[in-house]
N, C-alpha and C positions, 0 to 999 in steps of 0.2 A: 384587359383589365382597367377598371374604373380609377382614376387619380382623385385626390383630396380635391384639387382645383375645378373637377367636374362636380364634385359633390358640393362645392362653394357655389357654383355657378348654379345649378339646380336650385339649390336653397336659398341665392340671393342675400350672400352674407359673404364674409371676410374666410381667406383659409384660415387665418388665427381664430376666427369662431368657433368652425368647424374642427380645430384642433383642441379647443377647450372643452366643445361639448363629448367629443372622442374620450377623451383623456378626464372628464369629470372634474375639469378645473375652471376657478374664474366664475365671474356673474354672468349667466346667459338666463333671459327670461323663458318661463315655460314655452311662449308660442313658438322663439328662434329655434330652441333645443328641439320642438316637435319636429319644426321644418327640415333641420338637419337630419335627425333620425329618420325622418320619411326619403331623403333622399338618400341616404347611404345604405335604406333597404330598397329602393327603387334600383339602385345602381350597382347593388350587390357589393358595395365598397368594404375592402378588407385592409384594415389600418397597417402600416408597415410595423411590426412587431418590434423589430430590432431598433429601429430608430427610435422608439417609444423607450425601451429600455434603457439607452445611451443617455436620454434625456434626463433621467432619473437619478437620485443619487446614489441607488443601488441596482445593478441590473438581475439581480436573483440568480446570479451564477457564479458557479464554484468548477475551478481547474483543480482535476486530480491529476498530478503527475508521476506514473509508475514506467519501471524499467522494460517490463512486458505484459503480455495479457495469455503468455501460453504456459503459463504455471500455474495451476489451479489454486495455489497457495493465496493468491492475491483475490480470489472470486468474496469470501467473506466479510473482507475488509471494506471491498466495495459496496457491498450489500449493506453491511451497517451505515455506508455514508450516504449511501441512495436512500436508504428507510428515512433515516432524520431530514434529510435534505426534502423528499417528499411530503413527510407531515408538517413541513416547516415553510413550505410554498418557495422552496429553490430546486434550482435544475442543476445537474452537472456534468460537466464538460471530460470526458476521459480521454487522455493523450499518453501515447508510449514514447519512451525517449531512448531505450536500448543503452543508457550510458553515453549517448551521443550529445557532446556539449552544442552543438549548432542546434539539435533539434531541440534541449533544453531552452536554450536562448530564443528560439521562434515561438515557443510556446508562452514564454515569459512575457513575450510583448503583449499577450492578451491581457496581462494585469495591468503592465506599465500603461496602457491605453483604455484602462479602466473596462475592458470590454467582461472582465469576471471582477468578482468582489474579493476573491481571498483563495488560496493554494493549498490544497494537501499534498504532502509531499511522499511519497512511498517509494522505497528503495532509493533514496536520494542519493546523488553523486556529486554533488556539489561541495567547492571548497567552501573553506571557515569564512573566508572574505565576502564571496558572493553571496552566500547565505546571510550571514549578518547586514550585509547592503540591502537586500531584497525584505529583511525582515523587519527593518526599520521604517520602511515605507509601505509595505503592505502586509495584511493579515495572510500569517503564514503559519502552518503545524507541521510537524515531521511526525509521520506515523511509522512505529515500528522503528526502521532504521533511522538514524540521527549521527549528527555531529558532534561531537563531544567539546564542551565550551563554547557552543554556538549561543547568541541569545536568542534564536527562536524557538519556540515553544515547541513539547514533544508529549507524545502519547507511544507508550512501548511498552515492552516488559522487559523482566530480569535473566537477559540471556545466560549471565555468568551462573547464576542460583540453580535454572532450571538444568544448564550442563553439568553443573558439581553434582546434583541430585541423580543424574543418569549415569555419571561413570562412578559415582559413590555406591551406585547399586550393583552396575557391573562388578565391582572388586568384592562387595559382600557377598556373592555369588562364586566367587572363587578365581573370578579371571585375575590374570598376573600380566597377561599381553594383550594389550587393548590397541587396536590401531582408529587413527583419524584421519576419514575420509572428506574431504572437501572439495567442491569443483565451483567453479562461478567467479563472481566479484571478491577479492581478495580486502581490499582496505574497509568493506563497511564493516559499522559498528556490532553488527551480530556476528560476523565471522572473526574478529578480533576476539571478542568475548568467549566464545566457544572454545576456539581455540587456548585461551589463558586458562578458562576453568578445567579443560583437560589436563594441559600441562601442570598445572597444579595440584590436582587429585595425584595423578602419577609421581608428582615430586613427594609427596607427603608420603607414600608408601613404598617409594624409594624404586618406583616402577619405570622401565623404557618407555619411552614415547615412540611409537610407530607411525611415519607420516612421508608421504612422497611430496615434498615443497615444489612451487612454481605454479604458474597458471595453468588452468584446465578448464576447457568448456563446460559450463554447466549443463548438468544432464544425466539422464540413464548410461549413456554409453562411457560419458567420465569415470562414471562411478563403478561400471563392471571393469574397465581398463585397468584403474586404481587400484582395485580387490584382487586384479590378477598380479597385477606387479608386485603388490606387498604380499602374498601369497606365496609368488615364486623366491623372494628374498628371506621372508620369514614365516614358512608353514605353520610353525606354532603358534602362529597368533590365534587368539580363542574367540575375540570378541572384536565389532567395529562399533564405532561413532559415525552415523552419518551427518552430516548438518542438513541433509533434507530427505524427504521420503523420496525422492526421484531418485537420487543419489543411492537411496538404499536398496531401491529396487534394483537397480545394476549391480550391486553388491549380489542382492540374491540370486542373480541369474549367473553370476562366477560362480556363485558356492554350489549351484545346481550342477554345473557342468563339471566342476571337479568331485561331483557325488558327495559334498560335506552337508549334513543334515542340521538343519537350523530348528530349536537351539542347542540340539546334543551335543554337535560337533563345534559349532562356532555360534555367535549369539549376534545379532544387530540391535541397535537401538538408534533412534534419529529424530529429527524436528517438523514440525509443522502441520501433522496429523490431518494429512490430504486423504484425498480417496484412494490414493495410491495405500496409504498406510494400513487401509481396511481391505482393499480388494487382494493384495498381496497373500501369498500362500508360504508360509504360517504370516497370519496377520503382524504388523509391526508395533512394536512397543516406541511411542512417538509423543513428542511436546507438544501440544495444543496451544498457541499463542492467543486463543479466542477473538480473533480476526473480525466477527462482528462487533462484539464491544468495542475495541479498538476504533473501528470506525465511527461509531457513534458518538464515543466519548469524543475524537478529535473533529467530526461537524459539530457536536454542542460547542466546543471553545470557539471554534472557527465563527460560528452563527452570532454568539456572544460579542466577540471581539469586533464583528462588523457592525451589528446592530445597537452596541452600547458604545457612546462615545468616549464616556470616561473609563473603557474597561480596556486597560492595556497591559495586564497582569501577564508576567511571562507565566507558563505551567510546565511542570514535568512530573508527567503522571505516570505510573509504574503499575500496570494492571497484573491480576494475578495469572497465571498459566496453568495448564492442568497436563498431568503425565497419563497418559494412556498406557497403561501396561498390557501387553497381548503377547502372543505366542512365540514372540522372536527373541527372546532373554532366557 
């Protein structure tokens, strides 16, 4: 592989002149420029792209930090981010943290060393102090999940209002025994808002909440196990609110095993409107967070924050959600 020193030797110029020609910067005579380009072509020289990026004010690289990639819920958000980035000459680096602080710190070094221009946080698990310190120094946007009272910008939906609408709908259909089923992260804002909305609606109608508290691993199996435990204790439960579609499919499997018909015997509503919602039988009523729009809006803010030196406004955008009513309620 040829080096820049070899190009300079063949063109009979300095390494600095070769660099100016390659980066199209500085004053270089047409004759000298041509000699350099001829040498580059003859030696098949490929400039070090990373070194060139790091010498610029911006690298054009964005870091997207998310919890994991095993949940299709994240796919539309990432697609929106990448669509905006590609249309505006930026690149996206996706990293998964699985809620591990050491992994988070490893990736955060990329922005601290100016390898990336900014960060989009999806399913953020940082503390308030860490997030505020980070956002005071670098362009940061929280996507969907956020830390309340933080100084970092965010783009999200109204989890509370969406859950109110779902639970009110079940009550309107005559359900008086509605269970709340959640597994996965407990402290994130979406879980807190969903649980609070569920309890507020039940309190308004003097209904009893049904929930098995405690940490449970996120996923299908937890949904199935929690539904089984709830029905063993409270067989009269007539409806389930699942905090995600994957959990809801686990509930469906338990109901099928117990020979309960959906929605005739038990109803189910959920969140995320992933492929699980449409492939399940019956198809699930589910809240669509409009992830693609979330990703686009978050990238739009981050792009302006990076490229407009005077743009420092903190934004708190709440985008509309959509409830897809299907055959599970």
